[in-house]
C-alpha distance (Angstrom), angle and dihedral (degrees) to the residues before:
residue distance angle dihedral
X1 . . .
X2 3.79 . .
X3 3.80 118.7 .
X4 3.79 116.4 -104.4
X5 3.80 113.4 -113.4
X6 3.81 113.5 -163.6
X7 3.81 123.5 -163.0
X8 3.82 118.5 -169.3
X9 3.80 117.9 -164.0
X10 3.81 116.0 -168.5
X11 3.81 121.4 -154.4
X12 3.80 112.7 -162.8
X13 3.81 109.1 161.8
X14 3.79 140.7 58.0
X15 3.79 90.9 -117.0
X16 3.76 131.6 48.9
X17 3.82 99.1 -87.9
X18 3.80 118.5 -127.5
X19 3.80 90.6 -126.3
X20 3.81 90.3 55.9
X21 3.81 91.6 49.5
X22 3.78 91.1 48.3
X23 3.80 90.7 46.8
X24 3.81 95.5 51.2
X25 3.79 93.5 92.5
X26 3.80 92.1 46.3
X27 3.81 92.3 49.6
X28 3.79 90.9 47.6
X29 3.79 92.9 48.5
X30 3.79 90.3 47.4
X31 3.81 91.3 53.8
X32 3.80 94.1 42.2
X33 3.80 90.8 51.1
X34 3.81 89.9 55.1
X35 3.79 100.0 39.5
X36 3.79 90.6 118.9
X37 3.82 86.2 72.2
X38 3.82 129.7 70.5
X39 3.80 100.5 -90.1
X40 3.79 121.8 -153.1
X41 3.81 120.1 -177.2
X42 3.80 122.0 -162.5
X43 3.81 122.8 -167.8
X44 3.80 115.5 -160.9
X45 3.78 139.9 146.9
X46 2.86 156.7 112.7
X47 3.77 81.3 -37.1
X48 3.83 113.7 -34.6
X49 3.81 94.9 -161.2
X50 3.80 89.2 68.8
X51 3.81 83.2 73.4
X52 3.80 96.5 42.0
X53 3.81 95.1 135.8
X54 3.80 91.4 55.7
X55 3.81 92.1 47.6
X56 3.80 93.1 50.0
X57 3.80 91.8 47.7
X58 3.79 92.4 47.4
X59 3.80 92.4 47.9
X60 3.79 89.4 52.4
X61 3.78 89.5 50.9
X62 3.81 93.0 55.1
X63 3.81 95.7 38.5
X64 3.81 91.3 113.2
X65 3.82 91.7 55.9
X66 3.79 116.1 82.1
X67 3.80 109.5 -119.3
X68 3.78 146.2 128.7
X69 3.81 122.7 -123.9
X70 3.79 132.6 -161.8
X71 3.78 137.6 177.5
X72 3.79 137.7 -150.8
X73 3.81 107.8 -150.7
X74 3.78 139.9 159.2
X75 3.80 86.5 -127.1
X76 3.80 95.7 -129.9
X77 3.82 93.9 117.1
X78 3.80 95.8 32.3
X79 3.78 95.7 108.3
X80 3.78 122.0 169.3
X81 3.81 89.5 -102.0
X82 3.81 93.8 49.8
X83 3.79 90.7 46.1
X84 3.79 91.6 54.2
X85 3.80 91.4 48.4
X86 3.80 91.2 52.0
X87 3.80 95.8 45.1
X88 3.80 90.4 49.2
X89 3.80 87.1 56.6
X90 3.80 94.4 49.2
X91 3.81 100.3 -98.0
X92 3.78 96.2 129.7
X93 3.82 108.6 148.1
X94 3.80 123.5 71.5
X95 3.78 140.7 174.2
X96 3.80 118.3 -153.6
X97 3.80 123.6 -179.6
X98 3.79 125.7 -138.9
X99 3.80 119.4 -174.0
X100 3.79 98.8 -155.9
X101 3.79 125.3 -80.2
X102 3.81 125.5 -9.0
X103 3.81 97.8 -84.1
X104 3.80 94.5 48.1
X105 3.81 94.7 41.0
X106 3.81 94.3 49.2
X107 3.79 89.9 48.7
X108 3.80 92.0 51.4
X109 3.83 97.1 38.4
X110 3.81 111.2 31.1
X111 3.79 122.2 168.0
X112 3.79 117.3 -103.1
X113 3.80 91.7 -112.6
X114 3.79 93.5 45.5
X115 3.77 131.8 -91.8
X116 3.77 130.5 80.0
X117 3.79 133.6 -68.7
X118 3.82 101.5 -156.0
X119 3.81 98.8 94.0
X120 3.81 93.0 49.3
X121 3.80 93.3 47.9
X122 3.80 94.3 46.2
X123 3.80 90.1 46.5
X124 3.80 89.9 52.8
X125 3.80 92.6 49.1
X126 3.79 91.6 49.8
X127 3.82 92.2 48.5
X128 3.80 90.9 48.0
X129 3.80 91.0 51.4
X130 3.82 88.3 62.7
X131 3.82 91.8 60.9
X132 3.79 121.0 102.9
X133 3.80 95.2 -146.0
X134 3.78 122.4 111.2
X135 3.80 114.6 -111.6
X136 3.80 140.8 131.0
X137 3.80 126.1 -123.5
X138 3.78 123.1 -173.6
X139 3.79 110.1 -160.7
X140 3.79 106.0 -154.2
X141 3.79 105.7 -153.4
X142 3.80 113.6 -160.4
X143 3.79 120.1 -163.7
X144 3.79 142.6 168.4
X145 3.79 137.5 -175.0
X146 3.82 89.7 -75.7
X147 3.81 95.9 54.3
X148 3.79 104.1 37.0
X149 3.79 106.1 74.6
X150 3.83 115.5 134.4
X151 3.81 90.1 -107.6
X152 3.80 93.4 50.5
X153 3.78 93.0 46.7
X154 3.80 92.2 50.0
X155 3.81 91.0 49.6
X156 3.80 91.0 47.2
X157 3.80 91.5 57.5
X158 3.79 91.5 42.9
X159 3.81 90.4 55.3
X160 3.81 89.3 54.6
X161 3.79 95.8 45.3
X162 3.82 90.5 113.0
X163 3.83 89.4 74.0
X164 3.80 92.3 51.7
X165 3.80 106.4 127.9
X166 3.83 93.5 12.7
X167 3.80 106.0 120.0
X168 3.80 91.7 -167.4
X169 3.81 87.3 78.8
X170 3.81 129.9 65.9
X171 3.79 134.1 175.9
X172 3.80 126.2 -132.9
X173 3.82 117.3 -171.9
X174 3.79 121.1 -154.8
X175 3.83 132.6 167.9
X176 3.80 114.4 -116.6
X177 3.80 110.3 -104.3
X178 3.79 125.4 -125.6
X179 3.79 100.9 -119.6
X180 3.79 95.7 -171.5
X181 3.79 138.0 49.7
X182 3.78 107.5 -16.9
X183 3.79 94.0 27.1
X184 3.81 110.9 177.4
X185 3.79 91.0 12.0
X186 3.80 111.0 150.7
X187 3.80 107.0 -134.5
X188 3.81 126.4 -179.6
X189 3.81 88.7 -112.3
X190 3.80 93.1 54.1
X191 3.80 92.2 46.6
X192 3.79 90.4 51.0
X193 3.82 91.7 49.2
X194 3.81 90.8 52.6
X195 3.79 97.9 44.5
X196 3.79 97.6 39.9
X197 3.80 90.7 63.4
X198 3.80 94.0 62.0
X199 3.84 99.8 78.5
X200 3.81 95.9 52.4
X201 3.82 92.2 45.1
X202 3.80 90.1 52.4
X203 3.79 91.0 46.3
X204 3.79 92.3 49.8
X205 3.79 89.6 47.1
X206 3.79 92.0 54.4
X207 3.77 90.3 48.7
X208 3.81 94.8 47.6
X209 3.79 105.1 44.2
X210 3.80 91.4 149.3
X211 3.79 92.2 59.4
X212 3.79 115.2 70.5
X213 3.80 88.8 179.2
X214 3.79 89.8 78.8
X215 3.81 97.0 59.1
């Protein structure tokens, strides 16, 4: 078995940064030198889709080298057209984060100029689900004690019903971290939010045996 060789490429600005342009040859040479290994490329940020043109060009450049490529994105710019362009260039695995329902998500992930991002992201996911291409999308679903009531959980699954039966999609549930004083502190509220989600997930799993994406 060949060793796995992972290459992570961070995108941190709204424009293709000069240091990334100047590093393109070095990154390419680095990959080419190790093409006897199993190469995995991960694009992340910031937001990698702000540098979509660079990614597409780079993927074309390494098309002759066997590799897999994935991307962690907020999904806001992952339109159906952009998705097709990426998949055609061998970027076929994605992680997109949803922070609960619209109200909670827009509160946690507002746009820089104001307003929410939920509708755009959900619209993109729905449009992508209509594609025939083969890809894999992990929807990371963050929650806390304020967004995990039985009613909210049921509505969350209902909103994603259009991916029911589509094995290109999977769900990953994670509690929202406390990125301040007391980070990673286990409180009774956080424990309840985690454990209270189990019954409805099991119930949905029993009712959706044909859809592995829901468990």
